[in-house]
C-alpha positions in Angstrom: -43.3 -113.2 -70.9 -46.4 -115.0 -72.0 -50.0 -114.3 -70.7 -49.9 -117.6 -68.9 -46.7 -116.8 -67.1 -48.1 -113.4 -66.1 -51.2 -115.0 -64.6 -49.1 -117.6 -63.0 -46.9 -115.0 -61.3 -50.0 -113.1 -60.1 -51.5 -116.2 -58.6 -48.3 -117.2 -56.9 -47.7 -113.7 -55.4 -51.0 -112.1 -54.8 -53.6 -114.6 -55.5 -53.2 -116.5 -52.1 -53.2 -113.2 -50.2 -56.5 -112.2 -51.9 -58.1 -115.5 -51.2 -57.0 -115.5 -47.5 -58.4 -112.0 -47.1 -61.7 -112.8 -48.7 -62.0 -115.9 -46.5 -61.4 -113.9 -43.3 -63.9 -111.1 -44.4 -66.5 -113.7 -45.1 -66.0 -115.6 -41.9 -65.9 -112.5 -39.7 -68.9 -110.8 -41.5 -71.3 -112.6 -39.2 -69.7 -111.1 -36.1 -70.4 -107.5 -37.0 -72.8 -105.6 -34.7 -75.5 -105.1 -37.2 -75.4 -108.7 -38.6 -77.3 -110.4 -35.8 -80.7 -109.9 -37.5 -79.4 -111.4 -40.7 -77.9 -114.4 -39.0 -81.1 -115.0 -37.0 -83.1 -114.8 -40.3 -80.8 -117.1 -42.1 -80.7 -119.6 -39.2 -84.5 -119.9 -39.1 -85.1 -119.7 -42.9 -85.2 -123.4 -43.4 -88.3 -123.5 -41.1 -90.1 -120.6 -42.9 -92.5 -122.9 -45.0 -92.7 -125.6 -42.3 -96.3 -126.5 -41.3 -95.4 -129.2 -38.8 -96.6 -132.0 -41.3 -100.2 -130.7 -41.5 
């Protein structure tokens, strides 16, 4: 079995499961109880250097 076939087998069997699990973790990360401050900071970060055009 070649290295390519080994990687292909891994991607076909476990790669999709790893990607789906990572996607769910990253999407649900924002709903953790301690994450509200970080979400608020990220939400308002684009306005941090805004001086209302002055």
